[in-house]
C-alpha positions in Angstrom: 7.4 -17.8 -9.9 5.8 -20.7 -11.0 4.1 -22.9 -8.6 6.4 -25.8 -7.8 3.2 -28.2 -7.1 1.2 -27.3 -10.0 4.5 -27.7 -12.2 4.6 -31.1 -10.8 1.2 -32.1 -12.0 1.8 -30.8 -15.6 5.1 -32.0 -16.2 3.9 -35.2 -18.3 2.0 -32.7 -20.3 5.2 -30.7 -21.8 2.4 -27.7 -21.9 5.5 -25.2 -21.5 5.0 -22.9 -24.7 7.7 -21.4 -26.7 5.7 -19.0 -28.2 4.9 -17.3 -24.8 7.5 -16.0 -22.0 5.3 -16.4 -18.9 6.0 -13.9 -16.4 6.4 -15.0 -13.0 4.6 -14.0 -9.7 7.0 -11.5 -9.2 5.9 -9.8 -12.6 9.7 -8.9 -13.3 10.1 -10.3 -16.5 8.6 -9.1 -19.7 6.7 -10.6 -22.3 6.2 -10.4 -26.0 2.8 -9.7 -27.3 1.6 -13.1 -29.0 0.8 -12.4 -32.4 -2.6 -13.4 -33.8 -3.6 -14.4 -37.3 -5.7 -11.5 -39.2 -9.1 -11.4 -38.8 -10.1 -12.7 -42.4 -13.5 -15.0 -42.1 -12.9 -18.8 -42.7 -16.6 -20.2 -43.1 -15.0 -24.2 -43.0 -17.2 -25.6 -40.4 -15.7 -26.0 -37.0 -16.4 -27.8 -33.5 -15.7 -26.5 -30.2 -16.2 -27.6 -26.8 -17.3 -25.1 -23.9 -16.5 -26.9 -21.0 -18.3 -25.3 -18.1 -20.2 -25.4 -14.7 -23.3 -23.3 -14.7 -26.2 -24.6 -12.1 -29.1 -26.4 -14.4 -31.4 -23.2 -13.4 -28.7 -20.9 -15.7 -29.2 -23.3 -18.7 -31.7 -21.9 -20.5 -29.7 -18.6 -20.5 -26.9 -20.9 -22.2 -28.5 -22.4 -24.6 -30.3 -19.2 -26.0 -27.0 -17.2 -26.2 -25.0 -20.7 -27.9 -28.2 -20.5 -30.2 -28.1 -16.9 -31.1 -24.0 -17.6 -31.2 -24.6 -20.5 -34.1 -26.9 -18.1 -35.9 -24.6 -15.6 -36.3 -21.8 -17.7 -37.3 -23.4 -21.1 -38.8 -20.1 -22.9 -39.4 -19.2 -23.0 -35.7 -20.6 -26.0 -33.7 -20.5 -25.4 -29.8 -20.9 -28.4 -27.7 -21.2 -27.2 -24.3 -20.2 -29.9 -21.8 -21.1 -29.8 -18.1 -18.0 -31.1 -15.8 -19.7 -30.2 -12.4 -18.3 -27.5 -10.0 -15.3 -25.2 -10.1 -13.1 -27.8 -8.1 -14.3 -30.7 -10.5 -14.1 -28.9 -13.8 -10.4 -27.8 -12.6 -9.5 -31.2 -12.2 -10.8 -32.0 -15.6 -8.6 -29.6 -17.2 -5.6 -30.5 -15.5 -6.0 -34.1 -16.6 -6.8 -32.7 -20.3 -4.0 -30.7 -20.4 -1.7 -33.8 -19.6 -3.5 -35.9 -22.2 -3.6 -32.9 -24.8 -6.9 -32.8 -25.8 -8.5 -29.8 -23.9 -11.9 -27.7 -25.0 -11.2 -24.5 -26.5 -13.1 -22.8 -24.2 -13.7 -22.8 -20.5 -14.8 -21.3 -17.2 -12.0 -20.8 -14.5 -13.4 -19.6 -11.4 -11.5 -16.7 -10.3 -9.1 -18.0 -7.4 -8.1 -20.4 -9.8 -6.6 -18.4 -12.9 -3.3 -17.5 -11.7 -2.9 -21.1 -11.3 -3.4 -21.9 -14.9 -2.3 -18.5 -16.3 0.9 -19.5 -14.6 1.5 -22.7 -16.1 0.7 -21.5 -19.9 -2.5 -23.2 -20.0 -4.4 -20.4 -21.0 -4.3 -18.5 -24.3 -3.2 -14.7 -24.0 -6.2 -12.7 -25.2 -4.4 -9.2 -25.6 -3.3 -9.9 -29.6 -7.3 -10.7 -30.3 -8.5 -7.6 -28.5 -5.9 -5.6 -29.9 -6.6 -6.6 -33.4 -10.5 -6.7 -32.9 -10.2 -3.1 -31.4 -12.4 -4.9 -28.3 -13.4 -1.7 -25.8 -11.9 -2.7 -22.6 -13.0 0.2 -21.0 -16.7 -0.6 -21.2 -16.1 -3.5 -18.7 -15.8 -2.8 -15.1 -12.2 -2.5 -14.6 -11.9 -4.7 -11.2 -13.9 -7.2 -12.5 -11.7 -7.2 -16.0 -8.8 -7.1 -14.0 -9.6 -10.3 -12.0 -9.2 -12.1 -15.3 -5.9 -10.6 -16.3 -2.4 -11.9 -14.6 1.5 -10.6 -14.5 0.0 -7.5 -17.4 -1.7 -10.2 -20.0 -5.6 -10.4 -20.3 -6.1 -14.5 -19.9 -10.5 -14.0 -19.8 -13.2 -12.1 -19.5 -15.6 -11.9 -16.0 -19.1 -14.0 -17.4 -20.3 -15.8 -14.2 -20.1 -13.0 -11.5 -21.2 -11.9 -8.1 -20.2 -10.2 -5.4 -20.2 -10.3 -1.6 -22.9 -7.7 0.1 -24.6 -6.6 2.7 -28.1 -7.9 2.6 -30.4 -6.2 5.5 -33.5 -5.8 6.8 -34.8 -2.8 5.7 -38.0 -3.0 7.4 -36.4 -3.2 10.5 -33.6 -0.5 10.4 -36.2 1.7 9.5 -38.3 1.2 12.4 -34.9 1.4 14.2 -33.8 4.4 12.9 -30.5 3.4 11.5 -28.6 2.7 8.4 -26.5 -0.1 7.4 -22.4 1.0 8.2 -20.7 2.3 5.5 -17.7 2.7 7.6 -15.7 0.7 10.5 -16.1 3.5 12.6 -20.0 3.3 12.6 -20.2 -0.2 13.1 -20.3 0.0 16.8 -23.5 2.3 17.4 -24.9 0.1 14.8 -24.5 -2.7 17.0 -25.5 -1.0 19.9 -29.0 0.0 18.2 -29.8 -3.3 16.8 -28.4 -6.1 19.0 -31.4 -7.9 21.7 -30.3 -9.4 24.1 -32.4 -11.9 26.7 -31.5 -12.9 30.2 -27.9 -12.2 28.9 -28.6 -14.2 25.5 -28.4 -12.8 21.9 -31.9 -13.3 20.3 -31.1 -10.2 17.4 -27.5 -10.1 16.2 -26.6 -7.4 14.6 -25.2 -8.8 11.6 -23.6 -12.3 10.4 -20.5 -12.7 8.4 -19.8 -15.9 6.7 -16.7 -17.8 8.0 -16.6 -20.8 5.7 -14.5 -19.0 2.8 -12.0 -16.6 2.7 -14.0 -14.5 -0.1 -16.0 -13.1 2.5 -13.2 -12.1 4.4 -10.6 -11.0 2.4 -12.2 -7.3 1.7 -12.6 -6.9 5.3 -8.7 -7.4 5.7 -8.1 -4.8 3.0 -10.9 -2.2 3.6 -9.6 -1.8 7.1 -5.5 -1.1 5.9 -4.2 -4.6 5.6 -2.9 -6.7 3.0 -2.7 -10.4 2.6 0.3 -11.0 0.9 3.6 -8.5 0.3 4.4 -6.4 -2.5 6.4 -9.1 -4.0 3.9 -12.1 -3.1 6.6 -13.8 -1.4 5.6 -13.7 2.4 2.0 -13.0 4.1 1.8 -10.2 5.9 -1.7 -11.5 8.0 0.4 -11.2 11.6 1.1 -7.5 10.7 -1.4 -4.8 13.1 -3.4 -3.5 10.3 -3.6 -6.8 8.8 -4.8 -8.3 12.2 -7.7 -5.7 12.9 -10.4 -7.2 10.8 -10.5 -10.6 13.0 -9.7 -8.8 16.4 -12.8 -6.5 15.5 -14.8 -9.9 15.0 -13.5 -11.7 17.8 -14.7 -8.6 20.0 -18.0 -8.7 18.5 -18.3 -12.2 18.7 -17.4 -12.2 22.6 -20.1 -9.2 22.9 -22.8 -11.3 21.5 -22.8 -8.5 18.5 -22.5 -10.8 15.5 -23.2 -14.1 14.3 -20.7 -16.2 12.4 -21.1 -19.6 10.9 -18.2 -22.4 10.0 -18.9 -25.7 8.4 -21.6 -27.6 6.7 -25.0 -26.5 6.6 -23.5 -22.6 7.9 -24.7 -20.8 5.1 -28.6 -22.3 5.3 -28.1 -21.4 8.8 -27.3 -17.8 8.6 -30.0 -17.5 5.6 -32.3 -19.0 7.7 -31.9 -16.5 10.7 -32.2 -13.7 8.6 -35.4 -14.4 7.5 -36.8 -15.4 10.8 -35.3 -11.8 11.6 -32.7 -13.1 14.6 -30.1 -11.1 12.6 -30.5 -7.6 10.9 -27.8 -8.1 8.1 -25.8 -10.8 6.4 -22.8 -10.5 4.0 -23.7 -13.1 1.2 -23.5 -13.6 -2.0 -25.1 -11.3 -4.5 -26.0 -14.2 -6.5 -28.3 -15.2 -3.7 -30.3 -12.1 -3.7 -33.2 -13.1 -5.7 -33.6 -16.2 -2.8 -33.9 -13.5 -0.4 -36.1 -11.1 -2.3 -38.6 -14.1 -2.7 -38.7 -15.8 0.9 -38.3 -12.3 3.3 -41.7 -11.3 4.7 -40.2 -7.8 4.7 -38.5 -5.3 2.9 -34.8 -6.1 2.0 -32.5 -3.5 1.0 -28.4 -4.2 0.0 -25.6 -2.0 1.4 -22.0 -2.4 -0.1 -19.4 -3.9 2.6 -18.1 -1.0 5.0 -14.9 0.2 4.3 -12.2 1.9 6.2 -8.9 2.9 4.6 -10.4 1.3 1.1 -13.7 0.3 0.5 -13.6 -3.0 -2.0 -15.3 -6.2 -2.4 -14.7 -9.3 -4.0 -15.6 -10.7 -7.4 -17.0 -14.1 -7.3 -18.2 -16.7 -9.6 -16.1 -17.8 -12.7 -14.9 -16.5 -16.6 -14.3 -17.3 -19.7 -10.6 -18.4 -21.3 -9.6 -19.9 -23.9 -6.9 -23.0 -23.9 -3.5 -22.3 -25.4 -3.3 -26.0 -26.3 -6.3 -25.9 -29.0 -5.8 -26.0 -32.6 -5.8 -22.4 -34.3 -9.0 -23.0 -35.8 -10.7 -23.5 -32.7 -8.6 -20.6 -31.4 -10.5 -18.2 -33.5 -14.2 -19.7 -33.1 -13.3 -19.9 -29.5 -12.5 -16.3 -29.5 -15.4 -15.3 -31.3 -17.5 -17.1 -28.6 -15.8 -15.1 -25.9 -16.6 -12.2 -27.2 -20.3 -12.7 -28.1 -20.5 -14.3 -24.6 -19.2 -11.3 -23.0 -19.9 -8.5 -25.2 -22.5 -5.3 -23.9 -25.3 -6.4 -26.3 -26.0 -9.7 -24.4 -25.3 -8.7 -21.2 -28.5 -7.5 -19.5 -30.1 -10.4 -21.2 -26.9 -12.8 -19.7 -27.8 -11.0 -15.9 -31.2 -11.6 -16.3 -31.3 -15.1 -17.3 -28.5 -16.1 -14.7 -29.2 -14.2 -11.6 -25.4 -12.7 -12.0 -24.3 -9.3 -12.5 -24.2 -7.1 -15.3 -20.3 -6.8 -16.4 -20.5 -3.3 -18.9 -20.7 0.3 -17.8 -22.8 1.3 -20.7 -25.8 -1.1 -20.1 -26.7 1.1 -17.0 -28.5 3.5 -18.7 -30.4 1.3 -21.6 -33.4 0.8 -21.7 -32.9 -2.9 -21.0 -30.9 -2.0 -18.2 -33.2 0.4 -16.9 -35.9 -2.3 -16.8 -33.2 -4.4 -14.9 -32.9 -1.8 -12.2 -36.5 -1.3 -11.8 -37.0 -4.7 -11.0 -33.9 -4.9 -8.6 -33.4 -1.6 -7.1 -31.0 -3.3 -4.4 -28.0 -3.6 -7.1 -27.8 -0.2 -7.3 -25.4 -0.5 -3.9 -23.4 -2.9 -6.2 -23.0 -0.2 -9.1 -22.6 2.7 -7.2 -19.2 1.1 -6.5 -19.2 -0.7 -10.0 -15.1 -0.4 -10.4 -14.5 -1.7 -6.4 -15.6 -5.2 -7.5 -12.1 -6.5 -7.5 -10.1 -9.8 -8.1 -9.4 -11.5 -5.0 -5.4 -12.1 -4.0 -3.6 -13.1 -7.0 -1.3 -15.9 -6.5 -0.7 -20.0 -8.1 -0.8 -21.0 -4.2 -3.7 -19.0 -3.1 -6.4 -22.0 -2.6 -4.1 -23.4 -0.8 -2.5 -21.0 1.8 -5.6 -19.2 2.0 -7.2 -22.6 4.0 -4.7 -21.9 6.4 -6.3 -18.2 7.7 -9.6 -19.6 7.6 -8.7 -22.4 9.9 -8.0 -19.5 12.3 -11.3 -18.1 11.9 -13.0 -21.6 12.5 -11.4 -22.1 15.8 -12.1 -19.1 16.6 -15.8 -19.4 15.9 -16.3 -23.4 17.1 -13.6 -23.3 19.9 -13.7 -19.4 21.1 -10.0 -19.9 20.6 -7.7 -16.4 20.6 -7.0 -15.5 17.0 -3.6 -13.7 17.6 -1.6 -16.7 18.3 -3.6 -18.9 16.3 -3.1 -16.6 13.4 0.7 -15.9 14.2 1.2 -19.9 14.2 -1.0 -19.8 10.7 1.6 -17.2 9.1 4.5 -19.6 9.4 2.7 -22.5 7.7 1.5 -19.9 4.8 4.9 -18.4 4.4 6.2 -22.0 4.3 3.4 -22.5 1.1 4.8 -19.5 -0.3 8.4 -20.7 -0.1 7.7 -23.5 -2.0 5.8 -21.7 -5.1 
């Protein structure tokens, strides 16, 4: 089921490919594996572009990787082209697709992959993977699945983060409490950690971001709920199990047990409250862990997100994919680049250079891996749950409809609105979006 709005955007590009039978969002259609050329080394010089959203602080690691790749393949020139943040990159990709002038390789933010993949914009890498016998079992399976869509592998995890609970270990040790692992432990945790003065909270138990559904989605599923039905045609956010998360947040907000931020500057405010010891624990991206470690005047710990029915966290950041519209020779070079950038050999060096997470299981017990964890033991909480770092809900319209339930959270935080009736109204809007997709 392709997104009508998405296809309208690409109508002038004539991109729908005859070489692929694209699966619908329902996954009911079958696909024929795309055949790829045999692995014959052609050393004729070729240039490929790599469109990316790497921050300036990561470019040292990016340039080192490109230099190492070009040393191995001297006939392949890689031009790294910064295209802004993820949203800017996606707009430029759409324009490039319409103009039939695409890069060979690009980053793609994880929630945007279904839209591009559903339209036929990305090359299915399954044939290359099979041909070159890539060990797919060595990847974190949740991270890998985030870059597959309708049983086809369109990319690999590269810029990987996940949300974790970052806590003040010094404070919690003094109080004799541990970060909650299950929902049933949260109430007792709140009672022991919260401090109130004259009826006003001066120290919150924890803070959950309200400015991005990436932080909220795992709470929904960890409580037994689901954002979409199995057919991905309707939302289930108004069902009892799917309402538990926001009902709990509303209760804890009213009690003054937790803090939630929404809107401009909310992330900076939450981080400062934690550093000022006004909140004992924050849910934040693992990508900023080093910032907390460098600025906290106390020992910092990391815990995985608590779960009730299951215990998962969602992958953030971007993967690396190949464009279907690239020339055949560029595709072969692009595939080599993707494989090089994401292989186990360079995984720890890449993680250290960029501040993101390793993606391979085998690196954990290497000398480099052991040194990495000696420097950052806080990451153990993530790697104890390695395969439980999973993709976001996959639907081409997710970026659009997820804004509707984020607005419900915003009204709860800013206007003290009862989330149940506002969520029911949001469900109507979400279902309307889904019906047009």
